[in-house]
N, C-alpha and C positions, 0 to 999 in steps of 0.2 A: 504493500500499500504506500501511497505518498500524499502529501499535502504541500502546498507552496503558497507563500505570501510575498509581500514586497521585499522582505529581507531574508527570509528563511525558507529552507526546504526540509521537510521531515519525511524520511523514508522509514518504513517499518516492515519487518517480516514476522508473521504470526504463525505459529505451529500449534495446532489443537489436536491433542491425543485422545484416545478412546476413553480414558478414565477422567476426562474433564480437565487435564492439565493444559494450560495455555502458556506458551513461551513467546515472549515478545523481545525482539532485538530492534532497538530504536536508534536511528542515526539523525542527528541534527546538523545540517550543513548550511554554509552561507549561500545566499542567492547571488551575490556579486562579490567581487574581490574587496570592495570597500564596505561590505556589510558590517554593522556594529557587532561587538561581542554580545553574547547572551548573558544577561545579568541574573535571571532567576528562572528556575524550572522546578516545579513541584508536580508530583504525581499524587492525585487525590482519589481515593476510592470510598464512596459513601455506601453505608449499609443501613438497612432498616434497624432502628434502635431496639425494637422488641426482639430482634433475632441476632443481636450482637452484644449480649451481656457478659460473655465470657471471653477469655484470651488465653493464648499460650504462645510462647516464643522460644527459640533456640538460638544459642546455647543458654542453659540454665546453670544452676550451681548445686552441687551435692549438698545434702543436709537440710535443704529448704525446698519449698514449693512456690517460691515467689515469682517464678516465670509462668505460673498458671493461676487462674482464679477468676473471680468476679471483677469486671472492669470498674475501677473506682469512679465515683461521680465526677472527680476532677480530671479523669482520663489518665493517660500514661505518656511519659516522655522518655525516649530511649536513645542510646547510641545506636550505630548501625548493628542490626541483627539480620543474619541471612534468612531467617524464617519467622513469620508472624502469622498467627491464625486468630481470627475473630469469629464468634458465632454463638450458638446456644447449645442446649443439650442434644439437639437432633441434627443440627446442620451448621454450616459456616463457610468461610472463605479463607484460603491460605494465600499469602503473598510471599515471594521468596526471590532472592538474588544471591549469586555465588560470590559477588565481590562488590566492594564500595570504591573500586579504583578510580572511577570517573566522578564520584561524588564530591561536591564541595559545599557542604552545609556551613552556615555561619558559625555554628557551635557543634563540635563533634559529639557532644553528649545530647544533642537535640536533633539528631538526624531523622528520627521517626517520631511522629506524634499520633496518638489515638485520642480523638476529641469527641466526647459525648455532646450532642446538641439536642434540640427539642424533639425531632422526629428521626434523627439519624445519628449514626456514629461515623465519624470521618477518619479514615486512615490516610495520613499525610506523610509522604516520603519526600524529604527536602533534598532533592538531587543536586541542585545548584542554587547558591545564594551569593555568588561572587563572580566577577568577570572571568569568562573562560573563552579561550580562542576555539573556534570551530574548525573542523568537525569534532563532535563528541558522540560517543556511543554508550548506550545503556542496555543491559540485558537483565530481564527479570521475568517472573512468572506468576500466574494466578491459577488457583485450583479450587473449584467448588467442592464442598464435602457434604454428605458422605461420598467417598470415592467409588463405592460399589454397593450393591444391595446387601442388606444385613443377612448373614447366613442363619437360618432358623435352627439348624442342627448343631450349632457349635457347642451347645451344652453336652452333647454326646461324644465329644472328642476325648474327654477324660484323660488329660495329659499328666503324666507322672515323671518327675525327675528321679531317675534311678540312683541308688546309692553308688558311691565311688566304685568303679569297675576294676581298674588296674589290669587291663589286658596285657599279656606278654611282658615286654621289657619296660613297661611304664612303672607301675608300683606293685608291690606284693598284693596278690588277690586276697581280699578279706575273707575270713572264714565263712561268712554268710553268702559268699559269691562262688560256691563250688559248683559252677554251672558247666564247666568245660570237661565233660566226661572223658574225652580222649586224652586230655593233658593230665588228668588226675583220676585214672581208672580205679584207684584204691579208695577213693573218698565217696561217701554217699552224699549226693547233692541235697542241700537243705532247700526247702520249698519256697525260695524267695519269689521267683516268677509265678509259681502256682498261687502263692498268697496274693500277689498283685492281681492275678487274673480273678481270684475269688472276690477281691475288693473292687472289681469293675474297671480296672485300667484298660484302656483301649489304645493309648499312644504312650510309648516309653521313650524317654529322652536320655541319650547317653552323652555325658558331659565331655570336657576337653580330654580326659584321660583315656578316651577310647583309642587315641593315637598317641604314639610317643613323641611326635613332633607337633608342637602347637599350631593349630589352624592349618594342618596339612592333610590332604585327603588320602592318606595311606597309613595302614597300621601293620604291626608285626606281633606275633605270628598271625597271618591272615585267617588261617583256618579256625583259630579260636574265636575271632570276632564273628566270622560267618556262622559259626555254630551258635553263638548267642543270638544273632539276628534270626536264625531259623527257629530257635526255641521261642522267641517272642511271637513269630508268625504262627507257630503251632498253637499258641494260646490266644490267638485273635488279636494280637497287639501290633499296631504299626510301630516303626522304629525311626526316630529322628536322631541324627548325629550332629555333634557340635562343629560349627565353624564360627570364626569371629573376626577380629579386627587386627590380628597380630601377624608378625613375620618372625620366624625363629632362626637363630644362627645354626641350628641343627638341620635346616632345610638345605638340600643339595644346591639350590639356586642362590644361596646367601651371598657367596663371593661375587657372583656375576651381577646380581640384581639389587642388593640391599641399598646402595646409594641412590639408585634410580627410583625405588618404590616406597621407601619409608616416609612417614610424616615427618616433616622438619619444622622447627619452631622459628620465631622471628630472628633468631641468631644463626639460622641455617644449620642447627644441630638436631640430632635425634636424641630423645630422652628415653632411658630404660623404662620398661613397663613391667609386665607380669613375670614373676618367677615361679618355676615349677620343676618337678622331677619328670624325667631324668634331667640332670643339671642343665638349665637353659634360662636365659633372660630374654624375654620376647619384647618386641617393639611394635608400635602402631604402624600399620601399613595403610597406604592411601589407595583407594579404589579408583582414583583417576589415572592410575598407572597401568603398566602392562600386567601387573599381578592379578588384576580383576579377571582377565581372560585365562591366564595360567591357572588360577584357582578354579574357575568355572569348568575348564576342561578337565581338571583333576577330579572335581566332584562328579562330573558326568561319567567318567571312567570308573570311579569308586562305586557309584551306585550300581553299575552293572556287575562289578566284582563281588560286592558284599550283599547286595539286595535290600539295602535300607530304603525306607519310603519317603523320607523328607529330611528337612534341615532345621536345626536349632541354631539361630544366628545371633551371636553375642556381639552387640554393638555394630554389626555389619551395616545396618541402615543409617548409621550416624555419619553425616558428612563432616568429618573432623577438620577443623581449621588447619590448613597445611601451607607451608612456605617452600616446598621442594620445587625449585624452578626446573629441575631436570625432567619432570614429567608434566610441566605446564601449570603447576600451582604457585600461589604467591605472586606478588608484584612489588615493584620498587616505587616507593613514594617519591615526591619531588625532592626530598632531602636525602635520598638514597637508601632510606631505611626499608627493611623487608617487612611486608605486611601479609597477613594470611588471606587466602581464599577458601571457600567452602564448596567442595566438588559435588554439589547436589546432583548434577546431571550424570557425572561419572558413576556415582553410587546407584542412581536410578537405572542406568544401563545394566549394571551387574545384577540388580534385583529383578529386572525384567527378564533377563536371560534365565536366572535361577528359577523364577516363577514358571517360565515356559517349560523347563525341564521337569519340575516337580508336580505342578498342578495337573498336567495332562494325564499323569499316572495315578491320580487320586491321592497324592501325598499332601503333606502340610508343611508350610514354612512358618515357623514360630520365631518372631523377632524379639530378642531381649534387648532393651535399651533403658536408659535412665535420663529423664528430663528432655527427651527428644522424640517428638511426634511429628517429624517432617513428612508431611503427607506425600510429596513426590516419590519418596523412597519407601515409606510405610505401605503405600498402595499395593505393593507386590508381596505383602505378607498375608498369611491367612489369619494370624492373630499376633498380639504382642504381649510382652511380659514386662511390667513396669513397677518400680518401687525400690530398687536397690539403693537409690540415693539416700534412703533412711536406714541403711544397715548398721549405722554406728550408734544406734539407740535414740535417734531423734524423735521416735514415736513413743518412747517410754514416758510415763507420767501422764501428761494430758496430750494425747495425739492431735487433738484439734488445733493446738498452737502451731505445729509445723505442717500440718496437712488439713487445712480447712476443708469443709465439704464442697465449697464452690471450686477449690482447686482440684479436688477429686473428680468433680463432674467435667472439668475442662480437659484434664489430661489422662485420667486413669479409667475412663469408662468405655470409650471406643465407639459408642453409637454416633457421636458427633463426627467421627472420621470415617465410619463405615468399616472398621476393623475391630473385632472383639478384643477385649483386654482381659488379662488375668493379673492378679496382684501378687507381688513377691513379698514374702514375709519370712524373716528369720526369727525363730521362736527363742525368746530369752526370758523365761519365767524368773520372777513373777511380774516383771515390769512390762513385758510385751509377749503375748502368746498368739497362737492361731485364733483363739476365741476373739481376741481383740481385733485382729485383722478381718475376720469374718463379720464382725459387727459393722465395720466400715463397708466392706466390699459388697456384701449381698444386698444391701440397701440399693445398690446401683446396678444389680443384675451382673455383678462381676464376682468370679470365684477366686479363691486363693489356690495357687498351684501347689500341690504337695511335693516336698522334696524328701525322699527317704520313706521308710516304712511307717515310722511313728506318725508323721504328718499324714500319710495316706490313710491310716486307720481313722484319723479325725475327719478327713474330707470325704471319704467314701460314702458314709451314710447320707451326706448332703447330696452327692451325685444321685444316689438312689431315690431320694425324695423328688428331685427335679425330674428324673425319668418317669417315675410313677405318676407324677402330676401332669407330665407332658408340657413343660413350660415353654417349649419351642412353638406350640400351637396356642399359647395363652395370650390374653391381653395384658399388657404391662402398664401398671399405674404407679409411677414413682412418687416419692414424698414431695417433690418440688413442683408438681403440676399446679397450675393456677387454682384449680378447683378439684382437689383430689377426692376420690371416693372414701378414703380412710384418713382420719386424723387421730393424733395421740396427745396425751398428757401424761406426765409433766413435760416441760419444755425440752428436757434432755432426751426424750424418746421420740424416735422417728419411725415411720411405717411406710413401706412400699408393698405392693401386692400384685400377684398374678391372678387373673380371673379366667375360669373356663365356664362361661354362661351356658345355661340350658337353652336349646333352641325352642322348646315348648314353654318356657317361662317357669318350669318346675325343675327342682334339683339344682344342678350346677355345682361348682366348687371353687374355692379361693385358697391361695397359699400366700400367707402374710409373712413378711420379714419385719420383725419388731425389734428394734435395737435401742438399748440405753447407752448413749454416748457420753454419759458422765464419767469422768476419770476416776472418781472415788466414791460416788453415792449410789447405793442400790435404789431401785424405783419399782413401784407397782404401776405398771403401764395400764392406762385406761384408753382403750382404742375404740373409736366410734367409726362404724362402717356402714355406708349406704348400700346395703346389699341389693335393694331393689334396682338401683342404678346399674349394677354390674350383673344383673339377672341371675343372682344366686339366692336360693331359698335356704337359709342356714338352719341346721338342726343340731350340730355339735361342733365343738372346736377342740382340737388335740394338738399338743406339741408333737410335731411330726418326727422329731428325733428321739425324744424320751418316751413317748406314748402317753404322757400325762394329760388327763382331761382338764381343760380350762373352762373358767366361767364365761358363758356367753348368754347375755340376757338382753333381748330386744335390740339387737344390733350393737351391743356394747360388750367388748371383750376385756377381761381382766387378766393380766399376766405379770407376775413378779420377775424382775430382772436384776442381775448383778451388774456392777459397773463394767462398762465396755464389753457387754455381751449381748447376744441376740437370741431370739427364738424363731424357729420356723413353725408357723401355726397353720394347720390344715383345717379348713372349714368345709364340711360336707352339707 
């Protein structure tokens, strides 16, 4: 496209992709040799205010949810961020740019403004606010969310993080993992996988120790891992294997490629990352480099060799800020300093290729990330796992201080992006337990993913309740609806519900999630439900996990709750 005036020519190239991503490359040129310099250029995107009450941006910071939440009445003022999303619990709009190289805002800490007005919220990108010689080029993108239809059956994926495996030359195999009969013919296998099957696991995730070289698509001995994959398949479980964001010095390609493919900082240096056995110190790799295709080629071959079904991607969707000029990242500012770029399109290309490999065969890509819901890259995942940014105890005590409910709705729910989310929780009793995490997550139709057998024992009954109720076919009524069919007292108690109305106006059923979010005070929840509105004729209310009969009188439910605990209440 093009536009022309007396002094300026504006050329644009717009690429629209099937998931709603729109890339715009904009060039502003002089009409004549004597044309004046351009003094100011803003990009403004207005959104209807009622649909833009939440925000999320990347990068965020570990230990806090300040990059997500409810838009303050005064709006937001930000330095350059490569990704900003504005929306509500059901939808939104992403804006993104890999670089601020051509930007000249008057104040660097005011490059982006989000301004609430009477009827709209204005996203303002201050591209230029000082004289700049032409031509000048800007590249940016927009993407409406949700990026794809909501999968009704995601409740039935039942993803479980397997205990530490230790195949072959990585770590000693724990006693409970005597699965490799050929390697250990004298040992009687303990029923780890059989127990997982009995607890309803349908998807098993093998973490980084499935392979001796970090983020490398090959393991040794191959026969042992193939045997474990077969054992999972025999028990009706799909298998996801770990890949991530690292490049290891143990990789055969290290000497040839490391300087070309690693993420570098503003000093042009690489910084050590993850340490693991066998002895290695792994480094962030940039998927704007040749390693993206090398890794994808290896994964394609490994899937054929080992027979796994999908991928667990640790940080892979995150477009890490990178200054490695050898593969096209970073740029030099006017003063010669090195500045980062964020390879959103490079990561997107990798994710699109992996999705094409995995999705066609019925597999799953599960993306683990923290503080990063960049929809151009997240769009090619089947679900995401978020929450590790609070792994240092930030949710102990009063969790709402560091993770307010509006922040949860903006980042940790997934419906607004079109990709289901699971919550990551490390159990650290008594300050933070799976019960606490479930009180948060189930209110938002989000499950806590179990890691290990102890957590699986806790989560499995919840899976079973969801299956028996058929929540995938139910109407979902969350606590934040403007006129919800269920309300609760006291203030610390929230209630969301699934409804399966009867077509004939008789019977029907409801499943209530009733949570006491007080950090230290028990509560006797008084829940009032408009059963007529959801076409359910109530006869009895039962705690779906304990079997306890609860008081239900004329549409009013009474349920005692401990601090930071929830009940699943089944009403027939």
